[in-house]
Backbone bond lengths (Angstrom), bond angles and torsions (degrees), N, CA, C in turn:
res aa  C-N    CA-C-N  psi(-1)  N-CA   C-N-CA  omega(-1)  CA-C   N-CA-C  phi
1 M - - - 1.444 - - 1.520 108.56 -
2 Q 1.295 114.62 154.39 1.450 120.04 -179.31 1.522 109.54 -121.78
3 V 1.318 116.35 138.18 1.462 121.47 176.26 1.522 107.49 -81.22
4 S 1.337 115.97 131.24 1.463 121.55 -178.57 1.517 110.18 -122.94
5 K 1.318 116.55 157.86 1.456 122.60 176.26 1.524 107.82 -83.04
6 W 1.340 116.48 133.90 1.463 121.75 177.75 1.516 106.49 -137.39
7 G 1.327 117.47 96.35 1.461 121.43 -173.35 1.517 108.45 65.53
8 D 1.333 116.59 -127.86 1.459 121.23 177.39 1.525 111.68 -92.18
9 S 1.321 117.37 3.66 1.464 122.34 -176.29 1.517 110.80 -111.26
10 L 1.319 115.27 175.93 1.457 122.19 172.70 1.518 108.12 -113.20
11 A 1.323 117.02 149.38 1.463 121.49 -177.68 1.518 110.13 -136.82
12 V 1.327 115.07 153.43 1.464 122.35 175.06 1.515 107.29 -125.11
13 R 1.316 116.81 130.08 1.460 121.40 176.54 1.520 108.21 -85.71
14 L 1.343 116.19 128.12 1.465 120.68 -177.90 1.524 110.37 -87.54
15 P 1.317 117.44 137.11 1.463 120.71 177.97 1.540 110.99 -65.20
16 K 1.314 115.44 148.78 1.466 121.81 -177.81 1.524 111.77 -55.35
17 A 1.321 118.42 -41.15 1.468 121.14 -178.83 1.528 111.04 -61.71
18 L 1.329 117.12 -39.96 1.459 120.77 179.03 1.529 110.69 -68.51
19 V 1.323 116.19 -43.38 1.471 121.25 178.42 1.524 110.34 -58.03
20 E 1.325 116.49 -45.10 1.463 120.63 -179.61 1.529 111.35 -67.23
21 S 1.325 117.60 -41.03 1.470 119.50 -177.63 1.529 111.60 -68.41
22 L 1.340 118.02 -30.35 1.461 121.50 177.64 1.523 112.40 -88.42
23 G 1.321 117.29 -8.92 1.459 120.92 -178.62 1.521 112.05 67.85
24 L 1.332 116.91 37.23 1.459 121.10 -177.90 1.517 111.51 -85.83
25 A 1.329 115.19 152.12 1.453 122.16 174.97 1.522 107.71 -140.19
26 A 1.311 116.51 161.73 1.465 120.82 177.96 1.523 109.18 -55.00
27 G 1.320 116.64 132.94 1.453 121.21 -179.87 1.521 114.45 95.88
28 D 1.341 117.98 -14.93 1.462 120.45 176.54 1.523 109.56 -65.98
29 E 1.313 115.84 154.88 1.455 121.20 179.19 1.518 110.11 -113.38
30 L 1.335 114.91 145.78 1.458 121.76 176.00 1.516 108.40 -119.84
31 N 1.316 116.92 142.08 1.456 122.91 173.50 1.514 108.59 -105.57
32 V 1.334 117.13 135.84 1.458 121.55 172.53 1.520 106.00 -82.26
33 V 1.331 116.60 117.38 1.461 120.46 -176.34 1.527 112.41 -102.01
34 A 1.320 116.70 -17.69 1.463 120.67 176.88 1.524 108.20 -160.48
35 A 1.314 115.57 147.14 1.464 119.70 177.86 1.512 109.54 -151.10
36 S 1.325 114.65 142.52 1.461 121.48 174.00 1.524 106.30 -138.03
37 K 1.304 116.91 -173.09 1.473 119.60 179.78 1.526 112.42 -66.75
38 T 1.321 117.68 -23.01 1.462 120.61 -174.68 1.523 114.76 -119.97
39 E 1.346 117.40 -3.34 1.467 118.88 -173.18 1.529 110.54 -149.15
40 I 1.325 115.00 142.18 1.460 122.21 172.79 1.519 107.28 -126.48
41 V 1.330 116.68 131.07 1.460 121.77 178.11 1.518 107.81 -113.23
42 V 1.336 115.92 127.09 1.463 120.79 -179.92 1.514 110.07 -123.74
43 E 1.334 115.04 159.27 1.454 120.69 172.96 1.519 108.03 -135.37
44 K 1.309 116.39 149.49 1.452 121.33 178.04 1.523 108.48 -72.68
45 R 1.312 117.15 131.18 1.463 121.66 178.51 1.515 107.81 -85.35
46 D 1.314 116.48 125.16 1.467 122.05 -178.44 1.528 109.12 -103.35
47 R 1.327 116.36 87.14 1.469 120.71 -178.09 1.529 111.56 -63.16
48 R 1.328 117.21 -30.60 1.466 120.20 178.86 1.517 110.04 -61.73
49 A 1.330 116.51 -48.33 1.462 120.70 -179.88 1.529 110.69 -65.18
50 E 1.331 117.45 -38.83 1.462 120.80 177.96 1.525 110.87 -61.94
51 F 1.335 116.55 -42.68 1.464 121.15 -179.91 1.529 111.09 -64.36
52 L 1.323 116.55 -45.79 1.461 119.94 -179.44 1.526 110.98 -65.15
53 K 1.330 117.43 -35.75 1.461 121.07 176.93 1.531 110.06 -66.12
54 A 1.325 117.05 -39.91 1.468 120.96 177.90 1.522 110.82 -64.50
55 M 1.321 116.80 -38.68 1.464 120.43 177.15 1.526 110.16 -60.63
56 E 1.329 116.91 -42.58 1.459 120.99 179.06 1.529 110.43 -64.45
57 A 1.336 116.63 -39.16 1.464 120.62 -178.94 1.525 111.01 -63.40
58 F 1.326 116.90 -32.92 1.461 120.86 179.15 1.525 111.64 -94.01
59 R 1.322 115.16 5.87 1.466 122.03 179.19 1.529 111.96 58.59
60 W 1.334 115.08 38.60 1.458 121.17 174.21 1.520 107.50 -99.39
61 P 1.310 117.74 95.40 1.465 118.51 -178.52 1.531 110.97 -69.02
62 A 1.294 114.78 142.39 1.461 119.63 175.42 1.525 108.80 -74.82
63 P 1.336 117.64 146.56 1.460 119.76 177.04 1.533 110.78 -59.63
64 E 1.300 116.10 154.64 1.470 121.98 179.67 1.527 110.23 -54.04
65 G 1.313 116.80 128.23 1.457 122.09 177.74 1.519 114.17 76.84
66 Y 1.336 118.89 11.74 1.464 123.53 -177.49 1.518 110.74 -68.93
67 T 1.318 116.04 133.64 1.455 121.96 171.41 1.518 107.67 -131.16
68 F 1.321 116.45 142.50 1.453 121.62 -179.06 1.511 108.15 -102.28
69 D 1.328 116.65 118.09 1.456 122.43 179.95 1.524 107.74 -130.38
70 R 1.331 116.61 106.17 1.464 122.03 -177.22 1.519 111.42 -56.29
71 D 1.326 117.94 -44.30 1.460 120.89 -178.09 1.527 110.64 -64.84
72 E 1.321 117.12 -43.33 1.462 120.43 179.31 1.534 111.56 -65.14
73 A 1.327 116.57 -39.36 1.466 121.14 -178.98 1.525 110.94 -65.29
74 N 1.322 117.75 -28.49 1.462 121.34 -176.51 1.529 113.96 -100.06
75 E 1.325 117.24 5.26 1.465 119.90 176.76 1.516 109.85 -66.94
76 R 1.310 115.33 147.59 1.479 119.85 178.31 1.486 110.12 -125.12
């Protein structure tokens, strides 16, 4: 992979095989969980799970049969 300039930042293009194995899609977020001079470790951020956990923390039960689908919620 090659590091490229993207605005004022740097970017790395991920190979298709890696994207597929991680189940990534455009708009997904990754967290850097560890970094050294020779290695970067990332994890996929699951906002759906974070949201549902926050709902539980506030004791807001989801309606029966509720599923959270970002794409469906944003359809027009």
